[in-house]
C-alpha positions as CSV (number, residue, x, y, z in Angstrom):
1,L,-103.0,-8.5,-129.1
2,M,-105.9,-8.8,-131.5
3,L,-107.0,-5.2,-131.1
4,G,-103.4,-4.0,-131.4
5,E,-103.1,-5.7,-134.7
6,G,-106.3,-4.0,-135.8
7,I,-104.9,-0.6,-134.9
8,L,-101.6,-1.4,-136.6
9,S,-103.3,-2.4,-139.8
10,L,-105.5,0.7,-139.6
11,V,-102.4,2.9,-139.4
12,I,-100.8,1.1,-142.3
13,S,-104.0,1.5,-144.4
14,Y,-104.0,5.2,-143.5
15,Q,-100.5,5.6,-144.9
16,D,-101.6,3.8,-148.1
17,S,-104.8,5.9,-148.4
18,E,-105.3,8.6,-151.0
19,V,-104.2,11.5,-148.8
20,I,-103.4,14.5,-151.1
21,T,-100.3,16.4,-150.1
22,G,-99.2,19.8,-151.5
23,C,-102.7,20.7,-152.7
24,F,-104.5,23.7,-151.2
25,E,-107.7,23.6,-153.2
26,P,-110.9,23.2,-151.2
27,K,-111.7,19.8,-152.9
28,C,-108.3,18.4,-151.8
29,Q,-108.7,19.8,-148.3
30,L,-112.1,18.3,-148.0
31,T,-110.9,14.9,-149.2
32,N,-108.1,15.0,-146.6
33,L,-110.5,16.0,-143.9
34,K,-112.8,13.1,-144.7
35,I,-110.0,10.7,-144.6
36,G,-108.7,12.1,-141.3
37,V,-112.1,12.0,-139.7
38,S,-112.6,8.4,-140.9
39,F,-109.2,7.4,-139.5
40,A,-109.9,9.1,-136.1
41,A,-113.4,7.5,-135.8
42,S,-111.9,4.1,-136.6
43,F,-109.1,4.5,-134.2
44,I,-111.4,5.7,-131.4
45,L,-113.7,2.8,-131.9
46,L,-110.9,0.2,-131.7
47,T,-109.3,2.0,-128.7
48,S,-112.6,2.1,-126.9
49,I,-113.2,-1.6,-127.4
50,M,-109.7,-2.2,-126.0
51,Y,-110.5,0.0,-123.0
52,L,-113.7,-2.0,-122.4
53,Y,-111.8,-5.2,-122.4
54,Y,-109.1,-3.9,-120.0
55,Q,-111.7,-2.5,-117.7
56,S,-113.6,-5.8,-117.5
57,N,-110.6,-7.7,-116.1
58,P,-109.4,-6.9,-112.6
59,F,-105.7,-6.5,-112.0
60,V,-105.8,-7.0,-108.2
61,R,-104.5,-10.4,-107.0
62,G,-107.3,-12.7,-105.9
63,H,-110.1,-10.8,-107.7
64,H,-109.7,-12.6,-111.0
65,A,-112.2,-15.3,-112.0
66,V,-109.5,-17.9,-112.4
67,R,-108.4,-17.4,-108.8
68,R,-111.9,-17.1,-107.3
69,D,-113.7,-20.2,-108.6
70,I,-112.8,-23.0,-111.0
71,R,-116.1,-22.8,-112.9
72,R,-115.9,-19.1,-113.4
73,G,-112.3,-19.5,-114.5
74,I,-113.2,-22.1,-117.1
75,F,-116.1,-19.9,-118.4
76,W,-113.7,-16.9,-118.5
77,S,-111.1,-18.8,-120.4
78,T,-113.6,-20.4,-122.8
79,T,-115.2,-17.1,-123.7
80,H,-111.9,-15.9,-125.3
81,W,-112.7,-18.0,-128.4
82,P,-115.8,-16.0,-129.4
83,L,-114.1,-12.9,-128.2
84,A,-111.1,-13.5,-130.4
85,L,-113.4,-14.1,-133.4
86,G,-115.3,-10.9,-132.7
87,L,-112.2,-8.7,-132.2
88,I,-110.3,-10.0,-135.2
89,G,-113.4,-9.7,-137.4
90,S,-114.1,-6.2,-136.1
91,G,-110.6,-5.1,-136.9
92,V,-110.8,-6.5,-140.4
93,M,-114.2,-4.9,-141.0
94,I,-113.1,-1.5,-139.7
95,K,-110.0,-1.7,-142.0
96,A,-112.3,-2.6,-144.9
97,I,-114.7,0.3,-144.1
98,F,-111.9,2.9,-143.7
99,P,-111.4,3.6,-147.4
100,Y,-115.1,4.6,-147.7
101,A,-114.5,8.0,-146.0
102,A,-117.4,9.9,-147.5
103,K,-118.8,7.3,-149.9
104,P,-121.6,4.9,-149.2
105,V,-120.3,1.8,-147.4
106,P,-121.4,-1.6,-148.8
107,F,-124.0,-3.3,-146.7
108,A,-121.8,-6.5,-146.4
109,Y,-119.2,-4.5,-144.5
110,V,-121.6,-2.9,-142.2
111,A,-123.3,-6.2,-141.5
112,G,-120.0,-7.8,-140.9
113,L,-118.9,-5.1,-138.4
114,S,-122.3,-5.3,-136.6
115,T,-122.1,-9.1,-136.4
116,N,-118.5,-9.1,-135.0
117,L,-119.3,-6.4,-132.5
118,A,-122.4,-8.5,-131.5
119,F,-120.0,-11.3,-130.6
120,A,-117.3,-9.2,-128.9
121,L,-119.3,-6.7,-126.7
122,P,-121.6,-9.2,-124.9
123,T,-118.6,-11.5,-124.4
124,I,-116.6,-8.7,-122.8
125,N,-119.6,-8.0,-120.5
126,F,-119.9,-11.7,-119.7
127,Q,-116.3,-11.9,-118.7
128,R,-116.8,-8.9,-116.5
129,V,-119.5,-10.7,-114.6
130,C,-117.4,-13.9,-114.3
131,H,-114.9,-12.2,-112.0
132,P,-117.2,-11.3,-109.0
133,G,-119.9,-13.9,-109.9
134,L,-123.4,-13.2,-108.4
135,A,-121.9,-10.4,-106.2
136,F,-121.9,-8.3,-109.4
137,F,-125.7,-8.1,-109.3
138,Q,-126.0,-7.3,-105.6
139,A,-126.7,-3.7,-104.5
140,P,-124.1,-2.1,-102.3
141,V,-125.0,-2.0,-98.6
142,M,-125.9,1.5,-97.4
143,R,-124.8,2.2,-93.8
144,G,-126.1,5.0,-91.7
145,R,-123.9,7.2,-89.6
């Protein structure tokens, strides 16, 4: 839900951007290309974070942390708070950075995006480890024929 809102606000800000229509001069085309590339990069970044989150949670019954162990279920549930902060902040920062298609981005926006991703990505990886527990770190058994 949080990433979906980030993508929706990105699409809305793209519609409100300074896209130049009906102009075929190279300067206009370059401006539109920069805005389009900025939108595509922002969209791909948010979509890849969403894909990472969905890949970290199993959909098979009985393989989820909540069903396997009460402690892992509590850890998995509790980690949604920092994850929510990181995902909402990442969406806001990406939307704030989007208008700077080819201009220098202020450091505060870059630092904000980096900080929020530093919350979100390790939390997603921690949630991925919560499901199988220590079995996540065990090497697969190789069997001879």
